[in-house]
C-alpha positions as CSV (number, residue, x, y, z in Angstrom):
1,M,-3.4,-17.2,9.0
2,A,-1.4,-14.2,7.7
3,A,2.3,-14.0,7.9
4,S,3.8,-13.8,11.4
5,A,4.5,-10.4,12.9
6,S,8.3,-10.9,12.5
7,S,7.7,-10.5,8.7
8,L,5.7,-7.4,9.1
9,L,8.4,-5.0,10.2
10,A,9.8,-2.5,7.7
11,A,9.9,1.3,7.2
12,A,6.6,3.1,7.1
13,A,5.7,6.7,7.3
14,S,5.7,8.1,10.8
15,S,3.2,10.5,12.3
16,S,4.2,12.6,15.4
17,C,1.8,13.4,18.1
18,T,1.1,16.7,19.7
19,A,1.1,18.0,23.3
20,I,-1.4,20.6,24.3
21,S,-2.0,22.7,27.3
22,P,-5.1,21.9,29.3
23,R,-7.9,24.2,30.4
24,L,-7.8,23.6,34.1
25,P,-10.8,23.6,36.4
26,P,-10.8,25.5,39.7
27,G,-8.3,23.9,42.0
28,A,-6.5,22.0,39.4
29,P,-2.7,22.2,39.3
30,A,-1.1,24.7,36.9
31,A,-0.1,23.4,33.5
32,A,3.6,22.4,33.3
33,S,5.7,23.4,30.4
34,V,6.3,20.5,28.0
35,P,9.6,20.0,26.3
36,S,9.2,19.4,22.6
37,P,12.0,18.3,20.4
38,S,11.8,19.6,16.8
39,R,10.8,16.2,15.5
40,H,7.5,16.4,17.4
41,S,4.7,18.8,16.7
42,C,3.6,20.5,19.9
43,Y,1.4,23.6,20.4
44,S,-0.9,25.2,22.9
45,L,-4.6,25.9,23.1
46,R,-5.9,28.8,25.3
47,A,-8.9,28.6,27.5
48,S,-11.8,31.1,27.2
49,P,-12.5,33.0,30.4
50,A,-16.2,32.4,30.0
51,R,-18.0,30.4,32.7
52,R,-19.2,27.9,30.2
53,H,-16.3,26.5,28.3
54,R,-16.5,26.0,24.6
55,S,-13.7,24.4,22.8
56,R,-13.5,24.7,19.0
57,F,-10.9,22.9,16.8
58,V,-11.0,24.3,13.3
59,A,-10.9,22.4,10.1
60,S,-13.1,25.0,8.3
61,A,-15.6,27.6,9.4
62,A,-19.1,26.2,10.1
63,P,-21.9,27.3,12.4
64,T,-22.6,25.2,15.5
65,M,-25.4,25.0,17.9
66,Q,-25.5,26.9,21.1
67,P,-27.1,25.4,24.3
68,P,-29.9,27.3,25.9
69,A,-28.9,30.2,28.1
70,E,-30.0,28.4,31.3
71,S,-28.7,25.1,30.3
72,R,-27.0,22.6,32.6
73,V,-24.3,22.2,29.9
74,S,-20.9,23.1,31.5
75,T,-18.8,22.5,28.4
76,V,-19.3,22.3,24.7
77,V,-16.5,20.8,22.6
78,D,-17.0,21.4,18.8
79,V,-15.7,18.7,16.4
80,D,-15.1,20.9,13.4
81,L,-15.4,19.0,10.1
82,G,-16.8,21.7,7.9
83,D,-20.4,21.1,7.0
84,R,-20.3,17.9,9.1
85,S,-19.3,19.6,12.3
86,Y,-21.1,18.8,15.5
87,P,-21.1,19.6,19.3
88,I,-20.2,17.5,22.2
89,Y,-22.4,18.6,25.2
90,I,-21.0,17.8,28.6
91,G,-22.8,18.3,31.9
92,A,-24.8,16.7,34.7
93,G,-28.5,16.2,34.1
94,L,-28.5,16.8,30.4
95,L,-31.1,14.2,29.8
96,D,-33.5,16.5,31.6
97,E,-33.1,19.1,28.8
98,P,-35.3,18.0,25.9
99,D,-34.2,20.9,23.7
100,L,-30.6,19.6,23.5
101,L,-31.7,16.4,21.8
102,Q,-34.7,17.7,19.9
103,R,-32.7,20.3,18.0
104,H,-30.6,17.5,16.4
105,V,-33.5,15.2,15.4
106,H,-34.2,15.1,11.7
107,G,-37.6,14.1,10.6
108,K,-40.5,12.8,12.7
109,R,-39.3,9.3,13.6
110,V,-36.6,8.2,15.9
111,L,-35.1,4.7,16.6
112,V,-33.3,4.4,19.9
113,V,-30.8,1.6,19.9
114,T,-29.8,0.4,23.4
115,N,-29.2,-2.8,25.4
116,A,-30.8,-4.8,28.1
117,T,-28.7,-3.2,30.8
118,V,-29.1,0.4,29.9
119,A,-32.8,0.3,28.8
120,P,-34.3,-0.1,32.3
121,L,-32.2,2.8,33.5
122,Y,-32.5,5.5,30.8
123,L,-34.7,4.5,27.9
124,E,-37.8,6.0,29.4
125,K,-36.0,9.3,30.2
126,V,-34.5,9.5,26.7
127,T,-37.9,8.9,25.1
128,W,-39.4,11.6,27.2
129,A,-36.6,14.0,26.2
130,L,-37.2,13.3,22.5
131,T,-41.0,13.8,22.7
132,H,-41.6,16.4,25.5
133,N,-43.7,19.2,24.0
134,N,-42.9,17.7,20.6
135,P,-46.0,15.6,19.6
136,N,-44.8,15.3,16.0
137,V,-42.0,13.0,16.9
138,S,-42.6,9.3,17.5
139,V,-40.0,7.0,19.1
140,E,-39.4,3.3,18.8
141,S,-36.6,1.3,20.3
142,V,-34.6,-1.9,19.7
143,I,-33.0,-3.5,22.8
144,L,-29.9,-5.6,22.1
145,P,-28.1,-8.1,24.3
146,D,-25.3,-6.5,26.4
147,G,-21.7,-7.2,25.8
148,E,-18.8,-7.1,23.3
149,K,-19.5,-10.7,22.3
150,Y,-22.7,-9.4,20.6
151,K,-20.9,-6.8,18.5
152,D,-21.5,-8.9,15.4
153,M,-23.4,-9.1,12.2
154,D,-26.3,-11.2,13.6
155,T,-27.0,-8.6,16.3
156,L,-26.6,-5.7,13.9
157,M,-29.3,-7.2,11.8
158,K,-31.8,-6.8,14.6
159,V,-31.4,-3.0,14.2
160,F,-32.0,-3.2,10.4
161,D,-34.9,-5.6,11.0
162,K,-36.6,-3.1,13.3
163,A,-36.0,-0.2,11.0
164,V,-37.3,-2.0,7.9
165,E,-40.3,-3.5,9.6
166,S,-41.2,-0.2,11.1
167,R,-40.8,1.5,7.7
168,F,-38.3,4.1,8.7
169,D,-37.3,6.4,5.8
170,R,-34.3,8.6,5.1
171,R,-35.7,11.4,7.3
172,C,-35.4,9.3,10.4
173,T,-32.8,9.6,13.2
174,F,-31.1,6.8,15.1
175,V,-30.0,7.4,18.7
176,A,-27.3,5.3,20.3
177,L,-28.0,5.0,24.0
178,G,-25.3,3.0,25.8
179,G,-21.6,2.3,25.8
180,G,-19.1,1.8,23.1
181,V,-20.6,-1.4,21.7
182,I,-24.0,0.2,21.2
183,G,-22.5,3.4,19.8
184,D,-20.4,1.6,17.3
185,M,-23.2,-0.7,16.2
186,C,-25.9,2.1,16.0
187,G,-23.5,4.3,14.1
188,F,-22.7,1.6,11.6
189,A,-26.4,0.8,11.2
190,A,-27.1,4.5,10.6
191,A,-24.2,4.7,8.0
192,A,-25.6,1.7,6.1
193,F,-29.4,1.9,6.5
194,L,-30.8,3.5,3.3
195,R,-27.2,4.4,2.6
196,G,-27.1,6.8,5.5
197,V,-29.4,8.4,8.0
198,N,-28.8,10.8,10.9
199,F,-27.8,9.6,14.3
200,I,-27.1,10.9,17.8
201,Q,-24.7,9.6,20.4
202,I,-25.7,9.4,24.1
203,P,-22.8,7.5,25.7
204,T,-23.4,6.1,29.2
205,T,-20.0,4.7,30.0
206,L,-16.8,6.5,30.7
207,M,-15.1,4.6,27.8
208,A,-17.7,5.9,25.4
209,Q,-17.8,9.4,26.8
210,V,-14.1,10.0,26.5
211,D,-13.4,8.1,23.3
212,S,-15.6,5.9,21.2
213,S,-18.6,8.3,20.9
214,V,-16.4,11.0,19.4
215,G,-14.9,10.9,15.9
216,G,-17.3,8.8,13.8
217,K,-15.6,5.4,14.0
218,T,-18.4,2.8,13.8
219,G,-18.4,-0.9,13.2
220,I,-18.6,-4.5,14.4
221,N,-16.1,-7.3,15.1
222,H,-15.1,-10.2,13.0
223,P,-14.1,-13.5,14.6
224,L,-10.6,-13.0,13.4
225,G,-10.2,-9.4,14.5
226,K,-11.7,-6.5,16.4
227,N,-13.5,-3.7,14.5
228,L,-12.5,-5.0,11.1
229,I,-15.9,-4.2,9.5
230,G,-17.2,-0.6,9.7
231,A,-17.3,2.9,8.4
232,F,-16.3,6.5,9.4
233,Y,-19.7,8.1,10.0
234,Q,-20.2,11.2,12.1
235,P,-23.1,11.8,14.5
236,Q,-25.3,15.0,14.7
237,C,-24.2,15.5,18.2
238,V,-22.8,13.8,21.3
239,L,-24.7,14.3,24.5
240,I,-22.7,13.4,27.6
241,D,-24.8,13.4,30.8
242,T,-22.3,12.7,33.5
243,D,-25.0,11.6,35.9
244,T,-25.2,8.3,33.9
245,L,-21.8,7.4,35.4
246,N,-23.6,7.0,38.8
247,T,-24.9,3.6,37.7
248,L,-21.6,2.5,36.0
249,P,-19.9,-0.5,37.7
250,D,-16.5,0.1,39.1
251,R,-14.9,-2.3,36.6
252,E,-16.4,-0.3,33.7
253,L,-15.2,3.0,35.2
254,A,-11.7,1.7,35.4
255,S,-11.9,0.5,31.9
256,G,-12.7,4.0,30.7
257,I,-9.8,5.5,32.6
258,A,-7.4,3.5,30.4
259,E,-8.4,5.7,27.5
260,V,-8.1,8.9,29.6
261,V,-4.5,7.9,30.5
262,K,-3.7,7.4,26.8
263,Y,-4.3,11.0,25.9
264,G,-1.8,12.2,28.5
265,L,0.8,9.7,27.3
266,I,0.6,10.5,23.6
267,R,-0.1,14.2,23.4
268,D,-0.9,16.0,26.7
269,A,1.8,15.8,29.3
270,P,0.2,18.2,31.8
271,F,-3.1,16.2,31.6
272,F,-1.1,13.0,32.5
273,E,0.5,14.8,35.4
274,W,-2.9,15.9,36.6
275,Q,-4.1,12.3,36.4
276,E,-1.2,11.1,38.5
277,K,-2.3,13.5,41.3
278,N,-6.0,13.0,40.9
279,M,-6.5,9.2,40.2
280,P,-8.0,8.6,43.7
281,K,-10.7,11.3,42.9
282,L,-11.5,9.7,39.6
283,L,-11.9,6.3,41.1
284,A,-14.1,7.8,43.9
285,R,-16.2,9.4,41.1
286,E,-15.6,12.9,42.4
287,P,-17.8,15.0,40.0
288,N,-15.4,17.8,39.2
289,A,-12.5,15.4,38.6
290,L,-14.6,13.2,36.3
291,A,-16.1,16.2,34.4
292,Y,-12.6,17.6,33.8
293,A,-11.2,14.2,32.7
294,I,-14.1,13.9,30.2
295,K,-13.8,17.5,28.9
296,R,-10.0,17.3,28.4
297,S,-10.2,13.9,26.7
298,C,-12.9,15.1,24.3
299,E,-10.9,18.2,23.5
300,N,-7.9,16.1,22.6
301,K,-10.0,13.7,20.5
302,A,-11.8,16.5,18.8
303,E,-8.6,18.3,17.9
304,V,-7.1,15.1,16.3
305,V,-10.3,14.2,14.4
306,A,-10.6,17.7,13.0
307,Q,-7.1,17.3,11.5
308,D,-7.3,13.7,10.4
309,E,-10.8,12.3,10.3
310,K,-10.1,9.1,8.5
311,E,-6.9,8.1,10.2
312,S,-4.3,8.7,7.5
313,G,-1.6,9.5,10.1
314,L,-2.2,11.6,13.2
315,R,-5.4,9.9,14.3
316,A,-3.6,6.6,14.4
317,T,-1.7,7.8,17.4
318,L,-4.9,7.5,19.4
319,N,-4.3,3.7,19.2
320,L,-1.5,3.6,21.7
321,G,-1.6,0.1,23.2
322,H,-4.5,-0.9,21.0
323,T,-2.7,-3.3,18.7
324,F,-1.6,-5.4,21.7
325,G,-4.9,-4.8,23.4
326,H,-7.1,-5.8,20.4
327,A,-5.1,-9.0,20.1
328,I,-5.9,-9.8,23.8
329,E,-9.6,-9.2,23.2
330,T,-9.7,-11.3,20.1
331,G,-7.5,-14.1,21.6
332,L,-9.5,-14.5,24.8
333,G,-12.9,-14.2,23.1
334,Y,-14.7,-10.9,22.9
335,G,-16.0,-9.8,26.3
336,A,-13.7,-11.9,28.5
337,W,-11.7,-8.7,29.2
338,L,-13.2,-5.2,28.9
339,H,-11.7,-3.1,26.1
340,G,-10.0,-0.7,28.6
341,E,-8.5,-3.6,30.5
342,A,-6.9,-5.0,27.3
343,V,-5.7,-1.6,26.3
344,A,-4.1,-1.0,29.7
345,A,-2.1,-4.2,29.4
346,G,-1.3,-3.3,25.7
347,T,-0.1,0.2,26.8
348,V,2.3,-1.3,29.2
349,M,3.6,-3.6,26.5
350,A,4.0,-0.7,24.1
351,A,5.9,1.3,26.8
352,D,8.2,-1.7,27.3
353,M,8.9,-2.0,23.6
354,S,9.5,1.8,23.4
355,Y,12.0,1.4,26.2
356,R,13.8,-1.5,24.6
357,L,14.1,0.6,21.4
358,G,15.8,3.3,23.5
359,W,13.0,5.8,22.6
360,I,11.9,6.5,26.2
361,D,13.7,6.3,29.5
362,E,13.0,3.9,32.3
363,S,11.4,6.4,34.5
364,L,8.7,7.1,31.9
365,K,8.1,3.4,31.4
366,N,7.6,3.0,35.2
367,R,5.2,5.9,35.3
368,V,3.0,4.1,32.8
369,V,2.9,1.0,34.9
370,D,2.3,3.0,38.1
371,I,-0.7,5.0,36.9
372,L,-2.4,2.0,35.5
373,K,-1.8,0.2,38.8
374,Q,-3.4,3.2,40.5
375,A,-6.4,2.8,38.2
376,K,-6.7,-0.9,39.2
377,L,-6.1,-2.0,35.6
378,P,-4.1,-5.0,34.3
379,I,-0.5,-4.4,33.6
380,A,0.2,-7.6,31.7
381,P,-1.7,-9.9,29.3
382,P,-3.4,-13.0,30.6
383,E,-1.6,-16.3,30.7
384,A,-3.7,-17.6,27.8
385,M,-2.0,-15.2,25.4
386,T,1.1,-16.8,23.8
387,V,3.7,-15.2,21.6
388,E,2.3,-17.0,18.6
389,K,-1.2,-16.0,19.3
390,F,-0.2,-12.4,19.6
391,K,1.7,-12.5,16.3
392,N,-1.1,-14.3,14.4
393,I,-3.8,-11.8,15.5
394,M,-1.6,-8.7,15.1
395,A,-0.9,-9.8,11.5
396,V,-4.5,-8.9,10.5
397,D,-4.7,-5.7,12.6
398,K,-6.2,-2.7,10.8
399,K,-2.9,-0.8,11.0
400,V,-1.1,-3.3,8.8
401,A,-0.3,-1.6,5.5
402,D,1.2,-3.5,2.5
403,G,1.9,-6.4,4.7
404,L,3.8,-4.2,7.3
405,L,2.7,-4.0,10.9
406,R,2.7,-0.4,12.1
407,L,2.6,0.4,15.8
408,V,2.0,3.5,18.0
409,L,5.0,3.8,20.3
410,Q,6.1,6.4,22.8
411,K,9.2,8.4,21.6
412,G,10.9,11.2,23.4
413,P,9.5,13.0,26.5
414,L,6.1,12.4,28.1
415,G,3.3,13.5,25.7
416,C,5.1,12.4,22.5
417,C,4.7,9.4,20.3
418,V,5.1,8.0,16.8
419,F,3.0,5.8,14.5
420,T,5.5,3.8,12.5
421,G,6.6,0.5,11.0
422,D,10.3,1.6,11.1
423,Y,11.5,-0.2,14.3
424,D,13.8,-3.1,15.2
425,R,11.8,-6.3,14.8
426,N,13.8,-7.8,17.7
427,A,12.3,-5.3,20.1
428,L,8.8,-6.6,19.4
429,D,9.9,-10.2,19.9
430,E,11.7,-9.4,23.1
431,T,8.6,-7.6,24.5
432,L,6.3,-10.5,23.5
433,H,8.6,-13.0,25.2
434,A,8.9,-10.9,28.3
435,F,5.1,-10.8,28.8
436,C,4.2,-14.3,27.6
437,D,5.3,-17.7,29.1
438,N,5.4,-19.4,25.7
């Protein structure tokens, strides 16, 4: 295995996060002012007074699609990447609006990639949405086994097999219908098949809706590390029908909340404060609370992606807790813990390390623990994770550069963080020993 983590600590370029003011729904608390020391970049976004919210984060001017006038779409968030820009549609009942999907289909043939859990629930509805009053489009599907442990090359080949056997060409469209695993695999298949075909994201889990479906990260796992094989490849659109959360198990819902919490910690202090007050509503699936959490998360993700699509700096800050979390997922075996569960424990470990470095105060560290407890998420790694196992797995993390392990850590007030390799190696050792028995 690669060198231990203790040898991977040296100076590396740091990237500061941003804190932005949320667009609050009716009844939400007013935005608090966020202190921002000069070393952190913080700025505000203003809401449109229109009834249907549209958020646009500009990289360069490019036309984007408007939903129909009578649409159920409550929010459109634009991911602005020039001629590769695309909309994120958010609302209840969007799978009952055929036009939203059909306008983004290229060619006459569609391959829906889904899994054995989601297919019985939504495959028929999505097929109808793609073909209603649209006889020129034909739809085929490939149904994969469900779970992180199937996010591998063997399962990916099933998508390629179906596409090749069915003689799909470059004018086809792939549709990802499912959670983060399906979205990542379908996107990677679309990036590689015939060197690139169009694809659409229809995320059905909270995790995928607030994070993995947005931004174009696609890929599969390797036995030695999570998401080590993949590509940056943007979809034509992301369609988030919040009604799909009605069939989501409680454990999966909580897993998604871990990513929602992340946005508040790294760049959006008022959003974190809103979460502290509204966590019971999120766990109870209160529609307005969930819709706002999804909208605000997508706005944060879209803004970051528009500035740093391929993770040269700023986008890396979205990985708070992920280096520890991915080590947990890999060390336990993919699927033993859900991604959000591992990230939650990893976020607590990152907060602990930040506190040991003197970069955050104890009260902020405690707030991290408290909100994840509220969300019914783990706040420590499992006993099977040893110090040595953490170090060995983290040594091959994607954020290692020139042999140096870089981490996302909180620094300063709530809503601020850094991506850096310039930290005291003893703090990492102390955190690992504090959370591991051996």
